[in-house]
PLY file of the C-alpha trace (Angstrom):
ply
format ascii 1.0
element vertex 292
property float x
property float y
property float z
element edge 291
property int vertex1
property int vertex2
end_header
10.79 131.17 204.16
8.06 128.60 204.57
8.69 124.95 203.94
6.91 122.96 201.28
4.57 120.83 203.20
4.83 116.86 202.20
1.32 115.57 202.19
1.51 111.97 203.48
-2.29 111.50 203.01
-2.29 112.42 199.66
0.87 110.27 198.52
-0.35 107.50 200.51
-3.82 107.48 198.66
-1.91 107.45 195.44
0.16 104.47 196.60
-3.19 102.79 197.79
-4.84 103.65 194.42
-1.88 101.78 192.54
-2.05 98.67 194.68
-5.86 98.57 194.48
-5.42 98.61 190.57
-2.83 95.98 190.72
-4.95 93.72 192.96
-7.98 94.18 190.67
-5.80 93.14 187.57
-4.47 90.03 189.75
-7.99 88.76 190.66
-9.44 89.37 187.22
-6.73 87.06 185.77
-7.88 84.27 188.25
-4.92 84.59 190.54
-5.13 84.53 194.28
-6.18 87.58 196.07
-3.32 89.05 198.12
-4.30 88.28 201.97
-2.61 89.73 205.05
-2.62 87.81 208.30
-2.39 89.60 211.41
-1.29 88.19 214.88
-2.07 90.03 217.95
-1.33 88.61 221.36
-3.05 90.21 224.25
-5.35 93.09 224.72
-3.45 96.42 224.23
-5.95 98.87 222.86
-3.56 100.65 220.83
-2.16 97.39 219.23
-5.89 96.16 218.63
-6.58 99.62 216.91
-3.49 99.22 214.54
-4.56 95.85 213.67
-8.14 96.81 212.72
-6.90 99.85 210.70
-4.79 97.09 208.66
-7.68 94.93 208.11
-9.84 97.87 207.13
-6.91 98.86 204.52
-6.88 95.39 203.11
-10.79 95.34 202.60
-10.69 98.78 200.96
-8.12 97.80 198.43
-9.87 94.26 197.42
-7.41 92.39 199.50
-8.04 89.54 201.82
-7.56 89.82 205.59
-7.13 87.30 208.43
-6.90 88.26 212.15
-5.67 85.91 214.53
-5.95 86.95 218.35
-4.34 85.04 221.16
-4.73 85.81 224.84
-1.98 87.68 226.73
-1.06 84.46 228.66
-0.43 82.41 225.29
2.59 80.51 225.38
5.68 80.75 223.25
4.77 77.30 221.74
1.42 78.61 220.71
2.54 81.61 219.12
5.40 79.76 217.27
2.81 77.07 216.20
0.36 79.90 214.74
3.23 81.45 212.78
4.30 78.19 211.30
0.55 77.36 210.47
0.30 80.70 208.59
3.52 80.11 206.85
2.19 76.84 205.55
-1.20 78.46 204.23
-0.91 79.12 200.61
-3.80 81.42 200.89
-1.79 83.82 203.30
0.47 86.29 201.40
1.95 88.12 204.34
2.29 87.70 207.98
2.47 90.64 210.37
3.05 89.98 214.04
1.89 93.06 215.94
4.49 94.49 218.25
5.14 94.75 221.17
4.27 91.28 222.43
3.68 90.49 226.08
7.20 90.37 227.85
7.30 86.63 228.46
7.31 86.02 224.65
10.81 85.98 222.64
9.81 88.54 219.83
13.09 87.82 217.88
12.22 84.07 217.87
8.70 84.64 216.58
9.75 87.02 214.03
12.62 84.87 212.79
9.91 81.96 212.27
8.17 84.01 209.53
8.87 82.79 206.02
11.16 85.55 204.32
8.70 85.56 201.48
5.85 86.43 203.90
7.80 88.82 205.99
5.68 91.94 204.87
7.03 93.96 207.89
10.46 93.56 206.70
11.74 92.81 210.13
13.14 89.11 209.50
16.97 89.11 210.18
17.40 87.85 206.53
15.60 91.04 205.19
17.43 93.30 207.58
20.61 91.56 206.60
20.09 91.88 202.97
19.35 95.63 203.44
22.62 96.25 205.25
24.79 94.45 202.56
25.89 96.40 199.53
24.68 94.72 196.26
22.04 92.86 198.05
18.35 93.81 198.01
15.77 92.57 200.68
12.40 91.24 199.73
10.70 93.56 201.78
11.75 97.05 203.47
10.19 97.89 206.90
6.99 99.80 206.15
7.71 103.18 208.08
11.23 103.87 206.71
10.17 102.56 203.39
7.43 105.37 203.64
9.88 107.98 204.82
12.24 107.46 201.72
9.18 107.21 199.42
8.02 110.61 200.65
11.39 112.27 200.11
11.53 110.83 196.42
8.04 111.82 195.78
8.70 115.34 197.01
11.64 115.64 194.72
14.33 115.76 197.53
17.75 114.75 196.20
19.17 112.07 198.34
22.13 111.06 196.46
25.11 112.95 197.98
22.97 114.79 200.71
24.18 114.72 204.31
21.34 112.93 206.16
20.81 112.64 210.03
18.47 110.01 211.44
17.52 110.76 215.05
16.94 107.34 216.86
18.39 103.92 216.21
15.46 101.55 216.76
15.28 98.37 214.74
11.79 99.56 213.50
12.54 102.84 212.06
15.92 104.48 212.79
18.39 101.70 211.59
16.37 100.74 208.58
15.99 104.24 207.56
19.91 104.93 207.96
20.45 101.75 205.70
17.95 102.81 203.01
19.68 106.31 202.66
23.02 104.68 202.49
21.78 102.52 199.99
20.64 105.67 197.91
24.16 107.18 198.47
23.47 109.66 201.21
26.19 110.09 203.83
24.51 109.30 207.02
24.99 110.16 210.75
22.78 108.02 213.16
22.15 110.21 216.38
21.07 109.01 219.74
21.04 109.83 223.41
24.79 109.48 223.80
25.41 111.91 220.75
27.70 114.87 221.56
26.47 118.26 220.37
23.11 116.85 218.97
21.94 120.31 217.75
25.29 120.99 215.97
25.18 117.57 214.32
21.69 118.14 213.12
22.49 121.44 211.68
24.84 119.74 209.07
21.94 117.85 207.62
20.21 118.15 204.20
17.89 115.53 205.47
16.61 114.86 208.85
14.48 111.74 209.79
13.39 112.31 213.50
12.25 109.02 215.07
13.59 109.60 218.76
10.18 109.61 220.38
10.70 112.92 222.43
7.90 115.64 222.06
9.06 118.59 219.72
12.79 117.86 220.78
14.14 119.17 217.40
13.85 123.06 217.39
13.99 125.35 214.42
17.33 126.64 215.19
18.64 122.98 214.92
17.63 122.99 211.15
19.88 123.95 208.18
17.84 126.53 205.87
16.22 124.42 203.15
16.70 120.94 204.74
14.10 118.23 204.28
12.60 117.19 207.56
10.81 113.75 207.86
9.13 113.76 211.33
8.14 110.19 212.43
7.24 111.02 216.03
3.72 110.64 217.43
3.39 112.26 220.93
0.23 113.18 222.60
0.23 116.53 224.49
-2.59 118.11 226.50
-4.97 120.38 224.54
-8.09 121.74 226.17
-9.58 122.75 222.76
-9.89 119.27 221.63
-12.74 116.77 222.45
-9.98 114.12 223.64
-8.28 116.55 225.80
-5.07 115.99 223.77
-3.55 116.53 220.37
-0.89 114.72 218.51
2.59 116.32 217.82
5.74 115.03 216.41
9.45 115.05 217.41
10.13 118.24 215.64
8.75 121.66 216.67
6.67 122.13 213.52
5.92 125.77 213.92
9.79 126.78 214.32
10.93 124.22 211.67
8.48 125.13 208.91
10.09 128.66 208.99
13.37 127.21 208.24
13.10 123.88 206.40
12.59 123.49 202.60
10.30 120.48 203.03
8.66 119.19 206.24
5.90 116.60 207.05
3.13 117.27 209.39
1.95 115.26 212.25
-0.51 113.94 211.99
-0.86 113.51 208.21
2.62 112.95 207.20
4.67 109.59 207.71
1.63 107.97 209.44
-0.76 107.25 206.45
2.28 105.93 204.65
3.07 103.12 207.09
-0.21 101.18 206.06
0.16 102.10 202.40
3.55 100.60 202.23
2.38 97.57 204.08
-0.18 97.26 201.44
2.33 97.45 198.73
4.60 94.79 200.44
1.54 92.56 200.85
0.84 92.83 197.10
4.59 92.21 196.43
4.34 89.22 198.63
1.65 87.80 196.51
3.53 88.39 193.38
6.57 86.64 194.58
4.55 83.54 195.67
2.26 83.46 192.51
4.10 85.57 189.83
0 1
1 2
2 3
3 4
4 5
5 6
6 7
7 8
8 9
9 10
10 11
11 12
12 13
13 14
14 15
15 16
16 17
17 18
18 19
19 20
20 21
21 22
22 23
23 24
24 25
25 26
26 27
27 28
28 29
29 30
30 31
31 32
32 33
33 34
34 35
35 36
36 37
37 38
38 39
39 40
40 41
41 42
42 43
43 44
44 45
45 46
46 47
47 48
48 49
49 50
50 51
51 52
52 53
53 54
54 55
55 56
56 57
57 58
58 59
59 60
60 61
61 62
62 63
63 64
64 65
65 66
66 67
67 68
68 69
69 70
70 71
71 72
72 73
73 74
74 75
75 76
76 77
77 78
78 79
79 80
80 81
81 82
82 83
83 84
84 85
85 86
86 87
87 88
88 89
89 90
90 91
91 92
92 93
93 94
94 95
95 96
96 97
97 98
98 99
99 100
100 101
101 102
102 103
103 104
104 105
105 106
106 107
107 108
108 109
109 110
110 111
111 112
112 113
113 114
114 115
115 116
116 117
117 118
118 119
119 120
120 121
121 122
122 123
123 124
124 125
125 126
126 127
127 128
128 129
129 130
130 131
131 132
132 133
133 134
134 135
135 136
136 137
137 138
138 139
139 140
140 141
141 142
142 143
143 144
144 145
145 146
146 147
147 148
148 149
149 150
150 151
151 152
152 153
153 154
154 155
155 156
156 157
157 158
158 159
159 160
160 161
161 162
162 163
163 164
164 165
165 166
166 167
167 168
168 169
169 170
170 171
171 172
172 173
173 174
174 175
175 176
176 177
177 178
178 179
179 180
180 181
181 182
182 183
183 184
184 185
185 186
186 187
187 188
188 189
189 190
190 191
191 192
192 193
193 194
194 195
195 196
196 197
197 198
198 199
199 200
200 201
201 202
202 203
203 204
204 205
205 206
206 207
207 208
208 209
209 210
210 211
211 212
212 213
213 214
214 215
215 216
216 217
217 218
218 219
219 220
220 221
221 222
222 223
223 224
224 225
225 226
226 227
227 228
228 229
229 230
230 231
231 232
232 233
233 234
234 235
235 236
236 237
237 238
238 239
239 240
240 241
241 242
242 243
243 244
244 245
245 246
246 247
247 248
248 249
249 250
250 251
251 252
252 253
253 254
254 255
255 256
256 257
257 258
258 259
259 260
260 261
261 262
262 263
263 264
264 265
265 266
266 267
267 268
268 269
269 270
270 271
271 272
272 273
273 274
274 275
275 276
276 277
277 278
278 279
279 280
280 281
281 282
282 283
283 284
284 285
285 286
286 287
287 288
288 289
289 290
290 291
Protein backbone atom coordinates (compact mmCIF):
# COMPACT_ATOMS: atom_id res chain seq x y z
CA UNK A 1 0.00 0.00 0.00
CA UNK A 2 1.24 3.50 -0.84
CA UNK A 3 -0.34 6.50 0.84
CA UNK A 4 -2.15 9.24 -1.02
CA UNK A 5 0.10 12.30 -0.96
CA UNK A 6 -1.55 15.41 0.49
CA UNK A 7 -0.19 18.21 -1.69
CA UNK A 8 0.13 21.25 0.59
CA UNK A 9 1.48 23.44 -2.21
CA UNK A 10 -1.56 22.81 -4.39
CA UNK A 11 -4.12 23.25 -1.60
CA UNK A 12 -2.34 26.37 -0.29
CA UNK A 13 -2.43 27.87 -3.79
CA UNK A 14 -6.18 27.26 -3.95
CA UNK A 15 -6.60 29.12 -0.64
CA UNK A 16 -4.42 31.97 -1.87
CA UNK A 17 -6.41 32.23 -5.12
CA UNK A 18 -9.67 32.42 -3.15
CA UNK A 19 -8.24 35.12 -0.86
CA UNK A 20 -6.89 37.14 -3.81
CA UNK A 21 -10.33 37.07 -5.47
CA UNK A 22 -12.02 38.27 -2.27
CA UNK A 23 -9.41 41.03 -1.78
CA UNK A 24 -9.96 42.24 -5.34
CA UNK A 25 -13.72 42.28 -4.76
CA UNK A 26 -13.31 44.32 -1.55
CA UNK A 27 -11.00 46.89 -3.05
CA UNK A 28 -13.22 47.21 -6.15
CA UNK A 29 -16.09 48.04 -3.77
CA UNK A 30 -14.01 50.90 -2.33
CA UNK A 31 -13.18 49.20 0.96
CA UNK A 32 -9.78 49.33 2.63
CA UNK A 33 -7.27 46.79 1.42
CA UNK A 34 -6.56 44.08 4.06
CA UNK A 35 -3.16 44.95 5.55
CA UNK A 36 -0.84 42.86 7.70
CA UNK A 37 1.62 44.52 10.07
CA UNK A 38 4.56 42.37 11.18
CA UNK A 39 6.70 43.15 14.22
CA UNK A 40 10.26 41.79 14.27
CA UNK A 41 12.50 42.38 17.28
CA UNK A 42 16.17 41.55 16.73
CA UNK A 43 18.09 40.11 13.80
CA UNK A 44 17.51 36.35 13.73
CA UNK A 45 17.98 35.35 10.05
CA UNK A 46 15.22 32.72 10.20
CA UNK A 47 12.74 35.20 11.69
CA UNK A 48 13.68 37.85 9.12
CA UNK A 49 13.13 35.30 6.33
CA UNK A 50 9.70 34.35 7.71
CA UNK A 51 8.67 38.01 7.92
CA UNK A 52 9.86 38.66 4.37
CA UNK A 53 7.88 35.67 3.04
CA UNK A 54 4.72 36.98 4.72
CA UNK A 55 5.22 40.40 3.18
CA UNK A 56 5.75 38.85 -0.25
CA UNK A 57 2.56 36.79 0.10
CA UNK A 58 0.57 39.93 0.95
CA UNK A 59 1.91 41.67 -2.15
CA UNK A 60 1.09 38.70 -4.39
CA UNK A 61 -2.52 38.60 -3.13
CA UNK A 62 -3.13 42.34 -3.50
CA UNK A 63 -2.96 42.99 0.24
CA UNK A 64 -1.04 45.65 2.13
CA UNK A 65 2.03 44.92 4.21
CA UNK A 66 3.75 46.94 6.94
CA UNK A 67 7.05 45.75 8.41
CA UNK A 68 8.13 47.08 11.80
CA UNK A 69 11.66 46.17 12.91
CA UNK A 70 13.05 46.96 16.36
CA UNK A 71 16.62 46.27 17.54
CA UNK A 72 17.35 43.23 19.71
CA UNK A 73 17.88 45.49 22.74
CA UNK A 74 14.47 47.18 22.40
CA UNK A 75 12.78 47.64 25.76
CA UNK A 76 9.50 46.08 26.81
CA UNK A 77 7.98 49.56 26.81
CA UNK A 78 9.07 50.19 23.21
CA UNK A 79 7.57 46.92 21.97
CA UNK A 80 4.37 47.49 23.95
CA UNK A 81 4.04 51.01 22.54
CA UNK A 82 4.49 49.77 18.97
CA UNK A 83 1.76 47.13 19.35
CA UNK A 84 -0.60 49.72 20.87
CA UNK A 85 0.09 52.09 17.95
CA UNK A 86 -0.72 49.35 15.43
CA UNK A 87 -3.90 48.49 17.36
CA UNK A 88 -5.04 52.10 16.96
CA UNK A 89 -4.17 52.30 13.24
CA UNK A 90 -7.35 51.73 11.22
CA UNK A 91 -5.23 50.95 8.17
CA UNK A 92 -3.86 47.82 9.88
CA UNK A 93 -6.13 44.76 9.66
CA UNK A 94 -3.89 42.24 11.40
CA UNK A 95 -0.84 42.29 13.66
CA UNK A 96 1.72 39.49 13.76
CA UNK A 97 4.55 39.55 16.29
CA UNK A 98 7.30 37.23 15.05
CA UNK A 99 8.34 34.69 17.68
CA UNK A 100 10.62 33.95 19.41
CA UNK A 101 11.43 37.38 20.81
CA UNK A 102 14.65 38.22 22.68
CA UNK A 103 14.64 36.58 26.12
CA UNK A 104 14.39 39.85 28.09
CA UNK A 105 10.94 40.52 26.62
CA UNK A 106 7.67 39.15 28.01
CA UNK A 107 6.09 37.42 24.99
CA UNK A 108 2.83 36.68 26.79
CA UNK A 109 2.42 40.33 27.71
CA UNK A 110 3.07 41.49 24.14
CA UNK A 111 0.65 38.97 22.63
CA UNK A 112 -2.05 39.86 25.15
CA UNK A 113 -1.83 43.51 24.04
CA UNK A 114 -2.89 42.71 20.47
CA UNK A 115 -6.51 43.69 19.81
CA UNK A 116 -8.48 40.42 19.49
CA UNK A 117 -9.91 41.66 16.16
CA UNK A 118 -6.34 41.98 14.82
CA UNK A 119 -4.91 38.77 16.33
CA UNK A 120 -4.41 37.03 12.99
CA UNK A 121 -1.90 34.57 14.51
CA UNK A 122 -4.66 33.38 16.87
CA UNK A 123 -2.35 33.41 19.92
CA UNK A 124 -4.32 35.83 22.10
CA UNK A 125 -5.44 34.19 25.37
CA UNK A 126 -8.98 35.28 24.42
CA UNK A 127 -8.87 33.46 21.07
CA UNK A 128 -7.26 30.34 22.57
CA UNK A 129 -9.79 30.43 25.42
CA UNK A 130 -12.68 30.54 22.96
CA UNK A 131 -11.12 27.65 21.03
CA UNK A 132 -11.01 25.60 24.25
CA UNK A 133 -14.63 26.24 25.23
CA UNK A 134 -17.52 24.22 23.87
CA UNK A 135 -20.00 26.32 21.96
CA UNK A 136 -17.61 29.24 21.53
CA UNK A 137 -15.80 30.21 18.36
CA UNK A 138 -12.47 32.04 18.25
CA UNK A 139 -12.19 34.98 15.88
CA UNK A 140 -8.95 33.46 14.59
CA UNK A 141 -7.34 30.02 14.75
CA UNK A 142 -3.51 29.68 14.88
CA UNK A 143 -2.34 29.35 11.29
CA UNK A 144 -0.38 26.08 11.33
CA UNK A 145 -3.03 23.99 13.18
CA UNK A 146 -5.69 25.66 11.01
CA UNK A 147 -3.73 24.49 7.96
CA UNK A 148 -3.41 20.94 9.32
CA UNK A 149 -7.17 20.55 9.76
CA UNK A 150 -7.84 22.18 6.39
CA UNK A 151 -5.53 19.65 4.69
CA UNK A 152 -7.37 16.74 6.34
CA UNK A 153 -10.78 18.06 5.33
CA UNK A 154 -9.77 18.91 1.75
CA UNK A 155 -8.32 15.40 1.37
CA UNK A 156 -11.59 13.80 2.46
CA UNK A 157 -10.29 12.42 5.76
CA UNK A 158 -13.19 11.85 8.18
CA UNK A 159 -12.42 13.58 11.48
CA UNK A 160 -15.68 13.03 13.34
CA UNK A 161 -15.47 9.86 15.43
CA UNK A 162 -11.79 9.28 14.56
CA UNK A 163 -9.10 8.46 17.10
CA UNK A 164 -6.50 11.21 16.74
CA UNK A 165 -3.03 11.46 18.26
CA UNK A 166 -1.19 14.79 18.46
CA UNK A 167 2.54 14.48 19.08
CA UNK A 168 3.67 17.62 20.89
CA UNK A 169 1.91 20.05 23.21
CA UNK A 170 3.23 23.46 22.17
CA UNK A 171 1.01 26.52 22.38
CA UNK A 172 1.67 27.20 18.69
CA UNK A 173 0.78 23.82 17.16
CA UNK A 174 0.11 20.86 19.44
CA UNK A 175 -2.48 22.22 21.86
CA UNK A 176 -4.51 24.25 19.31
CA UNK A 177 -4.49 21.27 16.92
CA UNK A 178 -5.84 19.03 19.68
CA UNK A 179 -8.59 21.55 20.49
CA UNK A 180 -9.56 21.85 16.81
CA UNK A 181 -9.82 18.07 16.48
CA UNK A 182 -11.96 17.87 19.63
CA UNK A 183 -14.18 20.62 18.21
CA UNK A 184 -14.70 18.43 15.15
CA UNK A 185 -15.70 15.45 17.33
CA UNK A 186 -12.51 13.39 17.19
CA UNK A 187 -11.29 11.52 20.28
CA UNK A 188 -7.88 13.04 20.95
CA UNK A 189 -4.74 11.90 22.78
CA UNK A 190 -1.92 14.43 23.21
CA UNK A 191 1.49 12.75 23.50
CA UNK A 192 4.72 14.22 24.84
CA UNK A 193 8.09 13.27 26.30
CA UNK A 194 6.49 11.62 29.36
CA UNK A 195 4.00 9.49 27.42
CA UNK A 196 4.30 5.78 28.24
CA UNK A 197 4.51 3.40 25.27
CA UNK A 198 4.49 6.15 22.67
CA UNK A 199 4.61 3.76 19.66
CA UNK A 200 1.67 1.77 21.07
CA UNK A 201 -0.38 4.91 21.60
CA UNK A 202 0.33 6.21 18.09
CA UNK A 203 -0.68 2.83 16.59
CA UNK A 204 -4.26 3.40 17.79
CA UNK A 205 -4.61 6.59 15.76
CA UNK A 206 -6.71 7.09 12.65
CA UNK A 207 -5.20 10.60 12.41
CA UNK A 208 -1.66 11.57 13.48
CA UNK A 209 -0.42 15.16 13.73
CA UNK A 210 3.33 15.07 14.41
CA UNK A 211 4.71 18.32 15.84
CA UNK A 212 7.32 17.13 18.30
CA UNK A 213 10.47 18.53 16.66
CA UNK A 214 12.46 15.29 16.52
CA UNK A 215 13.90 14.14 13.21
CA UNK A 216 12.01 11.18 11.69
CA UNK A 217 10.96 9.99 15.15
CA UNK A 218 7.70 8.39 13.99
CA UNK A 219 8.52 5.12 12.25
CA UNK A 220 6.46 3.14 9.79
CA UNK A 221 5.65 0.42 12.33
CA UNK A 222 4.11 3.04 14.63
CA UNK A 223 1.37 3.74 12.10
CA UNK A 224 -1.99 2.04 11.81
CA UNK A 225 -2.62 0.88 8.22
CA UNK A 226 -4.67 3.51 6.39
CA UNK A 227 -4.12 6.30 8.95
CA UNK A 228 -3.80 9.95 7.90
CA UNK A 229 -0.42 11.45 8.82
CA UNK A 230 0.13 15.22 9.01
CA UNK A 231 3.84 15.98 9.53
CA UNK A 232 4.47 19.47 10.93
CA UNK A 233 8.17 18.86 11.63
CA UNK A 234 10.92 20.72 9.77
CA UNK A 235 14.38 19.33 10.55
CA UNK A 236 17.63 19.80 8.62
CA UNK A 237 19.79 16.71 8.06
CA UNK A 238 23.18 16.51 6.28
CA UNK A 239 23.00 15.68 2.57
CA UNK A 240 26.14 15.96 0.44
CA UNK A 241 24.07 15.79 -2.77
CA UNK A 242 22.43 19.16 -2.01
CA UNK A 243 24.06 22.51 -2.75
CA UNK A 244 23.34 23.67 0.81
CA UNK A 245 24.83 20.46 2.24
CA UNK A 246 21.53 19.58 3.89
CA UNK A 247 17.91 18.72 3.22
CA UNK A 248 14.69 19.09 5.18
CA UNK A 249 12.83 16.14 6.68
CA UNK A 250 9.89 15.88 9.04
CA UNK A 251 9.15 14.28 12.39
CA UNK A 252 7.91 11.20 10.49
CA UNK A 253 10.08 8.73 8.59
CA UNK A 254 8.39 9.43 5.27
CA UNK A 255 9.86 6.48 3.33
CA UNK A 256 8.51 4.00 5.89
CA UNK A 257 5.26 5.78 6.69
CA UNK A 258 4.06 6.17 3.10
CA UNK A 259 4.00 2.38 2.75
CA UNK A 260 1.52 2.06 5.63
CA UNK A 261 -0.50 5.28 5.87
CA UNK A 262 -3.61 6.08 3.84
CA UNK A 263 -2.76 9.79 3.54
CA UNK A 264 0.49 11.62 4.26
CA UNK A 265 1.99 15.11 3.90
CA UNK A 266 5.52 15.46 2.51
CA UNK A 267 8.25 17.64 4.02
CA UNK A 268 8.78 20.10 2.49
CA UNK A 269 5.62 20.86 0.53
CA UNK A 270 3.01 19.72 3.03
CA UNK A 271 2.03 21.81 6.04
CA UNK A 272 4.59 24.59 5.41
CA UNK A 273 2.82 26.34 2.51
CA UNK A 274 -0.48 26.15 4.42
CA UNK A 275 0.75 28.27 7.32
CA UNK A 276 1.16 31.43 5.24
CA UNK A 277 -1.98 30.67 3.21
CA UNK A 278 -4.04 30.51 6.41
CA UNK A 279 -2.39 33.71 7.68
CA UNK A 280 -3.59 35.44 4.51
CA UNK A 281 -7.06 33.98 5.07
CA UNK A 282 -7.05 35.26 8.66
CA UNK A 283 -5.89 38.73 7.57
CA UNK A 284 -8.76 38.94 5.08
CA UNK A 285 -11.15 37.84 7.82
CA UNK A 286 -9.79 40.55 10.12
CA UNK A 287 -10.48 43.18 7.46
CA UNK A 288 -14.03 41.84 7.02
CA UNK A 289 -14.66 41.97 10.79
CA UNK A 290 -13.40 45.55 11.06
CA UNK A 291 -15.07 46.79 7.87
CA UNK A 292 -17.87 44.41 6.81
